[in-house]
C-alpha positions as CSV (number, residue, x, y, z in Angstrom):
1,X,-19.1,-1.2,4.8
2,X,-15.8,-1.4,3.0
3,X,-12.7,-0.1,4.7
4,X,-11.9,3.5,3.6
5,X,-8.3,2.6,2.7
6,X,-9.5,0.2,0.0
7,X,-8.7,1.7,-3.4
8,X,-6.4,4.3,-2.1
9,X,-2.8,4.8,-3.3
10,X,0.3,5.2,-1.1
11,X,4.1,5.0,-1.0
12,X,6.1,2.1,0.3
13,X,8.3,3.2,3.1
14,X,10.1,-0.2,3.3
15,X,10.4,-2.7,0.5
16,X,8.4,-5.8,-0.1
17,X,11.0,-8.4,-1.1
18,X,8.6,-10.9,-2.6
19,X,5.5,-13.0,-1.9
20,X,5.2,-13.9,1.7
21,X,7.2,-10.9,2.9
22,X,6.0,-7.7,4.4
23,X,6.7,-4.0,4.0
24,X,5.1,-0.7,5.1
25,X,3.0,1.7,3.1
26,X,2.2,5.3,4.0
27,X,-1.3,6.4,3.0
28,X,-2.8,9.8,3.1
29,X,-6.2,9.3,4.8
30,X,-8.5,11.1,7.3
31,X,-6.7,14.4,7.0
32,X,-3.3,12.9,7.8
33,X,-1.1,10.0,6.9
34,X,-1.1,6.5,8.4
35,X,1.3,3.5,8.1
36,X,-0.1,0.1,7.2
37,X,1.6,-3.3,6.9
38,X,1.8,-4.1,3.2
39,X,2.0,-7.4,1.3
40,X,2.2,-8.1,-2.4
41,X,2.7,-11.1,-4.7
42,X,5.6,-9.4,-6.3
43,X,8.8,-7.6,-5.0
44,X,8.4,-3.8,-4.8
45,X,11.1,-1.3,-3.8
46,X,10.8,1.3,-1.1
47,X,9.5,4.5,-2.6
48,X,7.2,2.6,-5.1
49,X,3.7,3.9,-5.6
50,X,1.1,1.3,-4.8
51,X,-2.7,0.7,-4.9
52,X,-4.5,-1.0,-2.0
53,X,-6.5,-3.9,-3.4
54,X,-7.3,-5.8,-0.2
55,X,-7.7,-5.0,3.5
56,X,-7.2,-7.5,6.4
57,X,-7.4,-7.2,10.2
58,X,-4.5,-5.7,12.0
59,X,-3.8,-2.8,9.6
60,X,-2.5,-5.3,6.9
61,X,-3.2,-4.5,3.3
62,X,-2.7,-6.1,-0.1
63,X,-1.0,-3.8,-2.6
64,X,-0.1,-3.8,-6.3
65,X,2.3,-1.5,-8.2
66,X,0.6,1.7,-9.3
67,X,1.7,4.0,-12.1
68,X,0.1,7.4,-11.7
69,X,-1.3,9.1,-14.8
70,X,0.5,12.4,-15.8
71,X,-0.8,15.2,-13.6
72,X,-1.8,13.0,-10.7
């Protein structure tokens, strides 16, 4: 069964300074919000909207930049 956070969007609470570095992402899930350790192949600033594209053990997720559609 896939992890429920896969495919969800969130907001970076700390920046990812580039490949091989880690940040944190806040995701609304299960009626609340949860923090996950985030990694990306590109630098992303704190406050950036991201999409979860991979999930690893230890609450670590792969993210990419996400541009919400108008009205989202």
